[in-house]
VEXKOL-745510 format. One record per residue (C-alpha): residue number from 1; chain; x, y, z. Coordinates in nm, 4 decimals. Layout:
REM residues N
@i NUM ch A east X north Y up Z
...
***
This chain:
REM residues 423
@i 1 ch A east 7.3806 north 0.0496 up -3.9394
@i 2 ch A east 7.2170 north 0.1484 up -3.6483
@i 3 ch A east 7.3277 north 0.5031 up -3.5139
@i 4 ch A east 7.6179 north 0.5458 up -3.2317
@i 5 ch A east 7.4540 north 0.6053 up -2.8936
@i 6 ch A east 7.5308 north 0.9493 up -2.7349
@i 7 ch A east 7.8541 north 0.9555 up -2.5680
@i 8 ch A east 8.0020 north 1.1268 up -2.2677
@i 9 ch A east 8.3770 north 1.2579 up -2.2177
@i 10 ch A east 8.5796 north 1.1009 up -1.9349
@i 11 ch A east 8.7294 north 1.3907 up -1.7225
@i 12 ch A east 9.1066 north 1.4457 up -1.7180
@i 13 ch A east 9.1067 north 1.3341 up -1.3330
@i 14 ch A east 8.9605 north 0.9753 up -1.4274
@i 15 ch A east 9.1084 north 0.9324 up -1.7934
@i 16 ch A east 9.4460 north 0.7617 up -1.6614
@i 17 ch A east 9.2807 north 0.4695 up -1.4935
@i 18 ch A east 9.0191 north 0.4355 up -1.7530
@i 19 ch A east 9.2520 north 0.4342 up -2.0229
@i 20 ch A east 9.4882 north 0.2142 up -1.8222
@i 21 ch A east 9.2278 north -0.0842 up -1.8637
@i 22 ch A east 9.2358 north -0.0836 up -2.2370
@i 23 ch A east 9.3742 north -0.4066 up -2.3702
@i 24 ch A east 9.5849 north -0.3943 up -2.7268
@i 25 ch A east 9.5014 north -0.6221 up -3.0181
@i 26 ch A east 9.7450 north -0.6865 up -3.3034
@i 27 ch A east 9.6514 north -0.7153 up -3.6536
@i 28 ch A east 9.9151 north -0.9413 up -3.8401
@i 29 ch A east 9.9704 north -0.8807 up -4.1829
@i 30 ch A east 10.1188 north -1.1984 up -4.3741
@i 31 ch A east 10.2434 north -0.9849 up -4.6294
@i 32 ch A east 10.5423 north -0.8661 up -4.4140
@i 33 ch A east 10.8274 north -1.0228 up -4.5655
@i 34 ch A east 11.1027 north -0.9083 up -4.3153
@i 35 ch A east 11.1931 north -0.5825 up -4.1106
@i 36 ch A east 11.0963 north -0.2542 up -4.3448
@i 37 ch A east 10.9252 north -0.4559 up -4.5877
@i 38 ch A east 10.6026 north -0.4201 up -4.4479
@i 39 ch A east 10.6273 north -0.0395 up -4.3122
@i 40 ch A east 10.2939 north 0.0917 up -4.2397
@i 41 ch A east 10.3205 north 0.4577 up -4.3924
@i 42 ch A east 9.9453 north 0.5591 up -4.3115
@i 43 ch A east 9.6348 north 0.4413 up -4.1113
@i 44 ch A east 9.2930 north 0.5809 up -4.1041
@i 45 ch A east 8.9762 north 0.4997 up -3.9403
@i 46 ch A east 8.6361 north 0.5346 up -4.1617
@i 47 ch A east 8.3771 north 0.7612 up -4.0369
@i 48 ch A east 8.1678 north 0.5099 up -3.8289
@i 49 ch A east 8.4776 north 0.3459 up -3.6715
@i 50 ch A east 8.3886 north 0.0367 up -3.7834
@i 51 ch A east 8.6728 north 0.0052 up -4.0414
@i 52 ch A east 9.0077 north 0.1117 up -4.0675
@i 53 ch A east 9.2560 north 0.1197 up -4.3362
@i 54 ch A east 9.6244 north 0.0571 up -4.3562
@i 55 ch A east 9.8628 north 0.1661 up -4.6556
@i 56 ch A east 10.2447 north -0.0015 up -4.6451
@i 57 ch A east 10.5413 north 0.0440 up -4.8347
@i 58 ch A east 10.5175 north -0.2900 up -4.9951
@i 59 ch A east 10.2099 north -0.1849 up -5.1927
@i 60 ch A east 9.9860 north -0.3483 up -4.9556
@i 61 ch A east 9.6603 north -0.1502 up -4.9146
@i 62 ch A east 9.4316 north -0.3436 up -4.6699
@i 63 ch A east 9.0779 north -0.2622 up -4.4553
@i 64 ch A east 9.0591 north -0.4334 up -4.0877
@i 65 ch A east 8.7633 north -0.4970 up -3.9001
@i 66 ch A east 8.8770 north -0.3975 up -3.5253
@i 67 ch A east 8.6364 north -0.6883 up -3.3988
@i 68 ch A east 8.8221 north -0.9548 up -3.6033
@i 69 ch A east 9.2041 north -0.9269 up -3.6143
@i 70 ch A east 9.2477 north -1.2347 up -3.8357
@i 71 ch A east 9.3693 north -1.1227 up -4.1317
@i 72 ch A east 9.1293 north -1.3730 up -4.3013
@i 73 ch A east 8.8668 north -1.1486 up -4.2105
@i 74 ch A east 9.0327 north -0.8730 up -4.3735
@i 75 ch A east 9.0159 north -0.6882 up -4.7374
@i 76 ch A east 9.2952 north -0.6312 up -4.9233
@i 77 ch A east 9.2723 north -0.3885 up -5.2086
@i 78 ch A east 9.4992 north -0.4541 up -5.5136
@i 79 ch A east 9.6188 north -0.2345 up -5.7908
@i 80 ch A east 9.8626 north 0.0201 up -5.6780
@i 81 ch A east 10.2212 north -0.0276 up -5.8405
@i 82 ch A east 10.4046 north 0.2014 up -5.5598
@i 83 ch A east 10.3983 north 0.2466 up -5.1940
@i 84 ch A east 10.0848 north 0.3309 up -5.0336
@i 85 ch A east 10.1575 north 0.7170 up -4.8780
@i 86 ch A east 9.8264 north 0.7943 up -4.7713
@i 87 ch A east 9.4488 north 0.6830 up -4.7302
@i 88 ch A east 9.1603 north 0.8826 up -4.6568
@i 89 ch A east 8.8032 north 0.7801 up -4.6233
@i 90 ch A east 8.5264 north 0.9831 up -4.7714
@i 91 ch A east 8.3336 north 1.1698 up -4.4659
@i 92 ch A east 8.0007 north 1.1024 up -4.6423
@i 93 ch A east 8.0425 north 0.7434 up -4.7404
@i 94 ch A east 8.1793 north 0.5070 up -4.4985
@i 95 ch A east 8.2731 north 0.2721 up -4.7795
@i 96 ch A east 8.4503 north 0.4570 up -5.0044
@i 97 ch A east 8.8244 north 0.4833 up -4.9555
@i 98 ch A east 9.0570 north 0.7133 up -5.1356
@i 99 ch A east 9.4476 north 0.6171 up -5.1617
@i 100 ch A east 9.7775 north 0.7924 up -5.3059
@i 101 ch A east 10.0691 north 0.6345 up -5.3989
@i 102 ch A east 10.4272 north 0.6826 up -5.5290
@i 103 ch A east 10.3036 north 0.5336 up -5.8565
@i 104 ch A east 10.1462 north 0.8229 up -5.9302
@i 105 ch A east 9.7906 north 0.7838 up -5.9165
@i 106 ch A east 9.5194 north 0.8512 up -5.6862
@i 107 ch A east 9.2618 north 0.5643 up -5.6778
@i 108 ch A east 8.9010 north 0.5535 up -5.5217
@i 109 ch A east 8.7867 north 0.2332 up -5.3721
@i 110 ch A east 8.4516 north 0.0602 up -5.2733
@i 111 ch A east 8.5443 north -0.1598 up -5.0093
@i 112 ch A east 8.2250 north -0.3502 up -4.9825
@i 113 ch A east 8.3085 north -0.4864 up -5.3267
@i 114 ch A east 8.6803 north -0.4605 up -5.2997
@i 115 ch A east 8.7274 north -0.2816 up -5.6538
@i 116 ch A east 8.8640 north 0.0532 up -5.7719
@i 117 ch A east 8.5758 north 0.2902 up -5.8988
@i 118 ch A east 8.7915 north 0.5252 up -6.0493
@i 119 ch A east 9.1764 north 0.6072 up -6.0895
@i 120 ch A east 9.3351 north 0.9466 up -6.1528
@i 121 ch A east 9.6688 north 1.0053 up -6.2793
@i 122 ch A east 9.8700 north 1.2660 up -6.0751
@i 123 ch A east 10.1563 north 1.3437 up -6.3119
@i 124 ch A east 10.3827 north 1.2869 up -6.0385
@i 125 ch A east 10.4554 north 1.0643 up -5.7118
@i 126 ch A east 10.1816 north 1.1144 up -5.4655
@i 127 ch A east 10.2141 north 1.2081 up -5.1217
@i 128 ch A east 9.8951 north 1.2901 up -4.9444
@i 129 ch A east 9.4829 north 1.2884 up -4.9847
@i 130 ch A east 9.2473 north 1.4702 up -4.7994
@i 131 ch A east 8.8484 north 1.4993 up -4.8510
@i 132 ch A east 8.5998 north 1.7960 up -4.8338
@i 133 ch A east 8.4114 north 1.7207 up -4.5359
@i 134 ch A east 8.0874 north 1.7078 up -4.7615
@i 135 ch A east 8.2549 north 1.4411 up -4.9734
@i 136 ch A east 8.2540 north 1.6814 up -5.3122
@i 137 ch A east 8.6277 north 1.7159 up -5.3593
@i 138 ch A east 8.9311 north 1.4966 up -5.2871
@i 139 ch A east 9.2831 north 1.7174 up -5.2656
@i 140 ch A east 9.6048 north 1.4685 up -5.3516
@i 141 ch A east 9.9248 north 1.6262 up -5.3324
@i 142 ch A east 10.2706 north 1.5054 up -5.5198
@i 143 ch A east 10.5767 north 1.5104 up -5.3654
@i 144 ch A east 10.6590 north 1.8102 up -5.5808
@i 145 ch A east 10.4801 north 2.0076 up -5.3765
@i 146 ch A east 10.1864 north 2.0440 up -5.6078
@i 147 ch A east 9.8075 north 1.9682 up -5.5349
@i 148 ch A east 9.5983 north 1.8126 up -5.7364
@i 149 ch A east 9.1898 north 1.8961 up -5.6938
@i 150 ch A east 9.0015 north 1.5972 up -5.7781
@i 151 ch A east 8.6183 north 1.6783 up -5.8018
@i 152 ch A east 8.3235 north 1.4018 up -5.6932
@i 153 ch A east 8.0063 north 1.4028 up -5.9165
@i 154 ch A east 7.7358 north 1.2237 up -5.8459
@i 155 ch A east 7.6579 north 1.0336 up -6.1734
@i 156 ch A east 7.9991 north 1.0765 up -6.3273
@i 157 ch A east 8.3516 north 0.9487 up -6.2502
@i 158 ch A east 8.5726 north 1.1855 up -6.0863
@i 159 ch A east 8.7608 north 1.4750 up -6.2350
@i 160 ch A east 9.0766 north 1.6353 up -6.2202
@i 161 ch A east 9.1116 north 2.0181 up -6.2050
@i 162 ch A east 9.4113 north 2.2529 up -6.2440
@i 163 ch A east 9.7505 north 2.1716 up -6.0559
@i 164 ch A east 9.8037 north 2.4066 up -5.7836
@i 165 ch A east 10.1742 north 2.4552 up -5.7476
@i 166 ch A east 10.3188 north 2.5667 up -5.3990
@i 167 ch A east 10.6312 north 2.7491 up -5.3664
@i 168 ch A east 10.7120 north 2.5889 up -5.0388
@i 169 ch A east 10.7458 north 2.2370 up -4.9288
@i 170 ch A east 10.3750 north 2.1290 up -4.8528
@i 171 ch A east 10.3312 north 1.8325 up -4.6257
@i 172 ch A east 9.9535 north 1.7633 up -4.5335
@i 173 ch A east 9.6491 north 1.9810 up -4.6194
@i 174 ch A east 9.2830 north 1.9843 up -4.4282
@i 175 ch A east 8.9774 north 2.1494 up -4.5229
@i 176 ch A east 8.7356 north 2.3207 up -4.2892
@i 177 ch A east 8.5307 north 2.0713 up -4.1039
@i 178 ch A east 8.1611 north 2.1326 up -4.1871
@i 179 ch A east 7.9720 north 2.2261 up -4.5005
@i 180 ch A east 8.1023 north 2.2679 up -4.8551
@i 181 ch A east 8.5060 north 2.3348 up -4.9057
@i 182 ch A east 8.5673 north 2.6966 up -4.8221
@i 183 ch A east 8.9158 north 2.7201 up -4.6221
@i 184 ch A east 9.2165 north 2.5148 up -4.7055
@i 185 ch A east 9.4849 north 2.4794 up -4.4384
@i 186 ch A east 9.8307 north 2.3738 up -4.5461
@i 187 ch A east 10.1683 north 2.2792 up -4.3682
@i 188 ch A east 10.5005 north 2.4493 up -4.5115
@i 189 ch A east 10.8413 north 2.3776 up -4.5057
@i 190 ch A east 10.9509 north 2.7106 up -4.3362
@i 191 ch A east 10.7484 north 2.6375 up -4.0234
@i 192 ch A east 10.4072 north 2.8286 up -4.0903
@i 193 ch A east 10.0412 north 2.7072 up -4.1730
@i 194 ch A east 9.8751 north 2.9107 up -4.4463
@i 195 ch A east 9.5119 north 2.9630 up -4.4070
@i 196 ch A east 9.3865 north 2.9904 up -4.7975
@i 197 ch A east 9.0398 north 3.0487 up -4.9559
@i 198 ch A east 8.8853 north 2.7840 up -5.1472
@i 199 ch A east 8.8278 north 2.7393 up -5.4579
@i 200 ch A east 9.0955 north 2.8969 up -5.5893
@i 201 ch A east 9.0775 north 3.1511 up -5.8409
@i 202 ch A east 9.0425 north 3.0389 up -6.2358
@i 203 ch A east 9.4153 north 3.0299 up -6.3645
@i 204 ch A east 9.5158 north 3.3111 up -6.5973
@i 205 ch A east 9.8297 north 3.1419 up -6.7384
@i 206 ch A east 9.8253 north 2.8620 up -6.9574
@i 207 ch A east 10.1540 north 2.7525 up -6.8428
@i 208 ch A east 10.1633 north 2.3624 up -6.6654
@i 209 ch A east 10.3599 north 2.3153 up -6.4006
@i 210 ch A east 10.4179 north 1.9448 up -6.4142
@i 211 ch A east 10.2494 north 1.7161 up -6.5949
@i 212 ch A east 9.8657 north 1.7464 up -6.6487
@i 213 ch A east 9.6576 north 1.5077 up -6.4503
@i 214 ch A east 9.4471 north 1.3120 up -6.6413
@i 215 ch A east 9.2350 north 0.9570 up -6.5745
@i 216 ch A east 9.4453 north 0.6350 up -6.5649
@i 217 ch A east 9.4183 north 0.4425 up -6.8917
@i 218 ch A east 9.3526 north 0.1408 up -6.6965
@i 219 ch A east 8.9992 north 0.2113 up -6.5833
@i 220 ch A east 8.6755 north 0.1573 up -6.7734
@i 221 ch A east 8.6326 north 0.3526 up -7.0934
@i 222 ch A east 8.3442 north 0.5724 up -6.9409
@i 223 ch A east 8.5962 north 0.7162 up -6.7147
@i 224 ch A east 8.8915 north 0.7273 up -6.9623
@i 225 ch A east 8.6523 north 0.8995 up -7.2163
@i 226 ch A east 8.6467 north 1.1873 up -6.9574
@i 227 ch A east 8.8243 north 1.5307 up -7.1279
@i 228 ch A east 9.1127 north 1.5833 up -6.9376
@i 229 ch A east 9.1866 north 1.9234 up -6.7253
@i 230 ch A east 9.3352 north 2.2109 up -6.8972
@i 231 ch A east 9.6982 north 2.2568 up -6.8849
@i 232 ch A east 9.7170 north 2.5355 up -6.6821
@i 233 ch A east 9.8251 north 2.6291 up -6.3025
@i 234 ch A east 9.6113 north 2.7847 up -6.0366
@i 235 ch A east 9.7016 north 2.9749 up -5.7200
@i 236 ch A east 9.5593 north 2.9738 up -5.3559
@i 237 ch A east 9.4939 north 3.2950 up -5.1880
@i 238 ch A east 9.6140 north 3.3225 up -4.8494
@i 239 ch A east 9.4069 north 3.4664 up -4.5926
@i 240 ch A east 9.5908 north 3.4314 up -4.2998
@i 241 ch A east 9.9473 north 3.2774 up -4.1801
@i 242 ch A east 10.0427 north 3.0975 up -3.8954
@i 243 ch A east 10.3923 north 3.1271 up -3.7900
@i 244 ch A east 10.3636 north 2.7967 up -3.5823
@i 245 ch A east 10.7326 north 2.6399 up -3.5893
@i 246 ch A east 11.0754 north 2.7381 up -3.6153
@i 247 ch A east 11.1339 north 2.4345 up -3.8579
@i 248 ch A east 10.9090 north 2.2599 up -4.0961
@i 249 ch A east 10.5122 north 2.2163 up -4.0207
@i 250 ch A east 10.4640 north 1.8267 up -4.1051
@i 251 ch A east 10.1161 north 1.7509 up -3.9904
@i 252 ch A east 9.7781 north 1.9145 up -3.8600
@i 253 ch A east 9.4481 north 1.8125 up -3.7281
@i 254 ch A east 9.1693 north 1.9921 up -3.6213
@i 255 ch A east 9.0082 north 1.8937 up -3.3231
@i 256 ch A east 8.6039 north 1.7384 up -3.3801
@i 257 ch A east 8.4802 north 2.0192 up -3.1599
@i 258 ch A east 8.6805 north 2.2587 up -3.3700
@i 259 ch A east 8.8206 north 2.4688 up -3.0762
@i 260 ch A east 9.2017 north 2.3797 up -3.1356
@i 261 ch A east 9.4251 north 2.3134 up -3.4420
@i 262 ch A east 9.7040 north 2.0805 up -3.3480
@i 263 ch A east 10.0141 north 2.1297 up -3.5726
@i 264 ch A east 10.3311 north 1.8987 up -3.5670
@i 265 ch A east 10.6601 north 2.0250 up -3.6703
@i 266 ch A east 10.9913 north 1.8458 up -3.7826
@i 267 ch A east 11.1174 north 2.0411 up -3.4190
@i 268 ch A east 10.9334 north 1.7497 up -3.2323
@i 269 ch A east 10.6491 north 1.9625 up -3.0843
@i 270 ch A east 10.2725 north 2.0147 up -3.1412
@i 271 ch A east 10.1339 north 2.3659 up -3.0981
@i 272 ch A east 9.7644 north 2.3927 up -3.0109
@i 273 ch A east 9.6142 north 2.6934 up -3.1745
@i 274 ch A east 9.2815 north 2.8340 up -3.0484
@i 275 ch A east 9.0668 north 2.8749 up -3.3593
@i 276 ch A east 8.8663 north 3.1567 up -3.1809
@i 277 ch A east 9.1790 north 3.3865 up -3.2299
@i 278 ch A east 9.4448 north 3.1650 up -3.3717
@i 279 ch A east 9.6717 north 3.2073 up -3.0779
@i 280 ch A east 9.9225 north 2.9390 up -2.9395
@i 281 ch A east 9.7749 north 2.8126 up -2.6414
@i 282 ch A east 9.9955 north 2.5440 up -2.5356
@i 283 ch A east 10.3266 north 2.3692 up -2.7102
@i 284 ch A east 10.3560 north 1.9664 up -2.6377
@i 285 ch A east 10.7399 north 1.8738 up -2.6095
@i 286 ch A east 10.7315 north 1.4897 up -2.5316
@i 287 ch A east 10.8045 north 1.3499 up -2.8516
@i 288 ch A east 11.1578 north 1.2612 up -2.9502
@i 289 ch A east 11.1813 north 1.3459 up -3.3558
@i 290 ch A east 10.9523 north 1.4813 up -3.6317
@i 291 ch A east 10.5871 north 1.4789 up -3.5872
@i 292 ch A east 10.4372 north 1.2559 up -3.8619
@i 293 ch A east 10.0930 north 1.2619 up -3.7507
@i 294 ch A east 9.8596 north 1.4118 up -3.4754
@i 295 ch A east 9.5069 north 1.3319 up -3.3714
@i 296 ch A east 9.2294 north 1.4172 up -3.1527
@i 297 ch A east 9.0200 north 1.2116 up -2.9493
@i 298 ch A east 8.6269 north 1.1856 up -3.0598
@i 299 ch A east 8.5394 north 1.4535 up -2.8136
@i 300 ch A east 8.8412 north 1.7040 up -2.8834
@i 301 ch A east 8.9426 north 1.6599 up -2.4784
@i 302 ch A east 9.2893 north 1.4590 up -2.5853
@i 303 ch A east 9.5562 north 1.4548 up -2.8383
@i 304 ch A east 9.8443 north 1.2423 up -2.9722
@i 305 ch A east 10.1566 north 1.2779 up -3.1923
@i 306 ch A east 10.3331 north 1.0172 up -3.3711
@i 307 ch A east 10.7210 north 1.0078 up -3.4490
@i 308 ch A east 10.9342 north 0.7870 up -3.6286
@i 309 ch A east 11.2205 north 0.8724 up -3.3419
@i 310 ch A east 11.2029 north 0.7825 up -3.0009
@i 311 ch A east 10.9588 north 0.5168 up -2.8443
@i 312 ch A east 10.6352 north 0.5733 up -2.6500
@i 313 ch A east 10.3114 north 0.7342 up -2.7279
@i 314 ch A east 10.2196 north 1.0019 up -2.4862
@i 315 ch A east 9.8572 north 1.1051 up -2.4352
@i 316 ch A east 9.7966 north 1.4856 up -2.3643
@i 317 ch A east 9.4736 north 1.6725 up -2.2165
@i 318 ch A east 9.4030 north 1.9168 up -2.5003
@i 319 ch A east 9.2964 north 2.1898 up -2.2400
@i 320 ch A east 9.6191 north 2.1816 up -2.0111
@i 321 ch A east 9.8701 north 2.0207 up -2.2229
@i 322 ch A east 9.9337 north 1.7794 up -1.9362
@i 323 ch A east 10.0220 north 1.4177 up -2.0344
@i 324 ch A east 9.7228 north 1.1694 up -1.8733
@i 325 ch A east 9.8708 north 0.8349 up -2.0389
@i 326 ch A east 10.0992 north 0.6491 up -2.2422
@i 327 ch A east 10.1131 north 0.3695 up -2.4585
@i 328 ch A east 10.4414 north 0.1949 up -2.4294
@i 329 ch A east 10.6358 north 0.0815 up -2.7947
@i 330 ch A east 10.8990 north -0.1079 up -2.8580
@i 331 ch A east 10.9818 north 0.1049 up -3.1765
@i 332 ch A east 10.8711 north 0.4583 up -3.3267
@i 333 ch A east 10.5187 north 0.4941 up -3.4055
@i 334 ch A east 10.4979 north 0.7468 up -3.7011
@i 335 ch A east 10.1287 north 0.6728 up -3.7459
@i 336 ch A east 9.8679 north 0.6969 up -3.4545
@i 337 ch A east 9.4851 north 0.7777 up -3.4790
@i 338 ch A east 9.2274 north 0.7977 up -3.2045
@i 339 ch A east 8.8661 north 0.6175 up -3.2871
@i 340 ch A east 8.6493 north 0.8509 up -3.4294
@i 341 ch A east 8.3291 north 0.7752 up -3.2661
@i 342 ch A east 8.2821 north 0.7820 up -2.9078
@i 343 ch A east 8.5817 north 0.5338 up -2.7793
@i 344 ch A east 8.9125 north 0.6501 up -2.6492
@i 345 ch A east 9.0610 north 0.3426 up -2.8742
@i 346 ch A east 9.4295 north 0.4306 up -3.0283
@i 347 ch A east 9.5302 north 0.2702 up -3.3471
@i 348 ch A east 9.9085 north 0.2913 up -3.4244
@i 349 ch A east 10.1834 north 0.1462 up -3.6185
@i 350 ch A east 10.5664 north 0.0844 up -3.5603
@i 351 ch A east 10.5821 north -0.1735 up -3.3696
@i 352 ch A east 10.6767 north -0.5600 up -3.4841
@i 353 ch A east 10.3971 north -0.7493 up -3.5969
@i 354 ch A east 10.2053 north -0.4556 up -3.7967
@i 355 ch A east 9.8703 north -0.2462 up -3.6916
@i 356 ch A east 9.8051 north -0.2627 up -3.3019
@i 357 ch A east 9.4667 north -0.0941 up -3.1775
@i 358 ch A east 9.4581 north -0.0174 up -2.7795
@i 359 ch A east 9.1254 north -0.1185 up -2.6434
@i 360 ch A east 9.0049 north -0.3272 up -2.9745
@i 361 ch A east 9.0799 north -0.5997 up -2.7115
@i 362 ch A east 8.8521 north -0.5066 up -2.4269
@i 363 ch A east 8.8898 north -0.3046 up -2.1387
@i 364 ch A east 8.6563 north -0.0648 up -1.9140
@i 365 ch A east 8.6117 north 0.1678 up -2.1626
@i 366 ch A east 8.5464 north -0.0646 up -2.4665
@i 367 ch A east 8.2047 north -0.0012 up -2.4479
@i 368 ch A east 7.9767 north 0.2767 up -2.3735
@i 369 ch A east 7.7302 north 0.0667 up -2.1400
@i 370 ch A east 8.0526 north -0.0755 up -1.9662
@i 371 ch A east 8.1734 north 0.2878 up -1.8475
@i 372 ch A east 8.0336 north 0.5278 up -1.6023
@i 373 ch A east 8.1332 north 0.8090 up -1.7722
@i 374 ch A east 8.0583 north 1.1784 up -1.6523
@i 375 ch A east 7.9055 north 1.4575 up -1.8661
@i 376 ch A east 8.1171 north 1.6911 up -2.0613
@i 377 ch A east 8.1946 north 1.9947 up -1.8260
@i 378 ch A east 8.0969 north 2.2609 up -2.0559
@i 379 ch A east 7.7409 north 2.4492 up -2.1281
@i 380 ch A east 7.8009 north 2.3520 up -2.4923
@i 381 ch A east 7.8663 north 1.9905 up -2.6320
@i 382 ch A east 8.0220 north 1.8868 up -2.9654
@i 383 ch A east 7.8484 north 1.9819 up -3.2751
@i 384 ch A east 7.7181 north 2.2871 up -3.1104
@i 385 ch A east 7.4339 north 2.1269 up -2.8870
@i 386 ch A east 7.2963 north 2.2919 up -2.5802
@i 387 ch A east 7.3764 north 2.0705 up -2.3061
@i 388 ch A east 7.2845 north 2.1415 up -1.9219
@i 389 ch A east 7.4776 north 1.9640 up -1.6925
@i 390 ch A east 7.2668 north 1.7504 up -1.4308
@i 391 ch A east 7.3825 north 1.9196 up -1.1049
@i 392 ch A east 7.2733 north 2.2201 up -1.2813
@i 393 ch A east 6.9210 north 2.0981 up -1.3681
@i 394 ch A east 6.7314 north 2.1806 up -1.0146
@i 395 ch A east 6.7771 north 2.6064 up -1.0098
@i 396 ch A east 6.7132 north 2.5723 up -1.4028
@i 397 ch A east 6.3931 north 2.3987 up -1.3097
@i 398 ch A east 6.2953 north 2.6205 up -1.0404
@i 399 ch A east 6.3564 north 2.9657 up -1.2409
@i 400 ch A east 6.1281 north 2.8327 up -1.4958
@i 401 ch A east 5.8436 north 2.6977 up -1.2793
@i 402 ch A east 5.8433 north 3.0234 up -1.0368
@i 403 ch A east 5.7163 north 3.2584 up -1.2714
@i 404 ch A east 5.4391 north 2.9945 up -1.3878
@i 405 ch A east 5.3428 north 2.9665 up -0.9894
@i 406 ch A east 5.3294 north 3.3437 up -0.9700
@i 407 ch A east 5.0716 north 3.3931 up -1.2772
@i 408 ch A east 4.8700 north 3.1187 up -1.1641
@i 409 ch A east 4.8167 north 3.2969 up -0.7874
@i 410 ch A east 4.7133 north 3.6047 up -0.9545
@i 411 ch A east 4.4946 north 3.4579 up -1.1861
@i 412 ch A east 4.3264 north 3.3199 up -0.8748
@i 413 ch A east 4.3172 north 3.6564 up -0.7014
@i 414 ch A east 4.1741 north 3.8134 up -0.9869
@i 415 ch A east 3.9096 north 3.5522 up -1.0279
@i 416 ch A east 3.8003 north 3.5703 up -0.6774
@i 417 ch A east 3.7895 north 3.9403 up -0.6493
@i 418 ch A east 3.5679 north 3.9443 up -0.9621
@i 419 ch A east 3.3262 north 3.6589 up -0.8131
@i 420 ch A east 3.2886 north 3.8591 up -0.4660
@i 421 ch A east 3.2118 north 4.2032 up -0.6673
@i 422 ch A east 2.9406 north 4.0189 up -0.8761
@i 423 ch A east 2.7926 north 3.8781 up -0.5496
***
């Protein structure tokens, strides 16, 4: 697959006009059998943004190509016996998807072959799943607030580790954004976010908390023959606690630049924390109910939240907290997700008809070549690459060329003087 060309951010003052040109595409799923039966509980873009997965209450797990909205061009993945609670793509393999269901399993899929390549029993109803950034680990969460680490091996089937029972309601987790997992962030029911070290210390007691995770007997013999993990419960070491909300923290997301951590609460607020000093810089208050999802744009400049109450989706500027655009909806939109790779598209659920993607049907910002974008207003772009704005290029060159000219002139003078002395 060809690499995506470099993209540049749209500044705040131009964003409303650019976003207003984007057209919305609906992806209708015929599995819907009436109001509420096909409620989409989770959506996720794959790392390149060429595919998007949806999981629904009626057990439908579907992969869509944003450029082909007809259901005949989608892929349905069958195997779960309960509602799909969360889907997440392997960040290092664009065709590998993890899904967690209320049927008590975490399944891993190869969407190219439409096959379930592994299934792990969680020992209880599943709620969440998240990947480490290097793809070496998936962390599943149960509804009884127990976390199950699932280790990914290059030449062996995945294996489940010791369960991590939490004393507080745990709604979502994320790992550090780069490299092997060293830090885990967890939302809690008391309004705080815990920052914990990873991996957890080895378990010291052989007392299980809940059922022991094991491989689903329905997978191939080579997978089911893998020894089950020890029936023990490990614990996480808390490094720091953010007291973010007055009620439960429900969702969180780290900006692609790692500058801000967005925390959504059941108090209908989104707090933006600066990751340099872990201070809350601003609070977004445009939502009407519990913030089920939060998402940053690919450049970290804009943030949205999804709620199961009220209508409409407000897009806020991360640096100022100002609302810069709004998507009108006829129903609450609990699931929202910005496109991950150079586009300001937004996928969301809630409206009748199923998944909708703002931007997929065209518009000024639908492609990089059709948008006269402005450079990032910063000396450092995402991924830490030094970026010198065009308006600063001229003095930068003068500063480099000036010393060179002085050296040349000095050399010529010395040469002329030496020649005269010889004569």
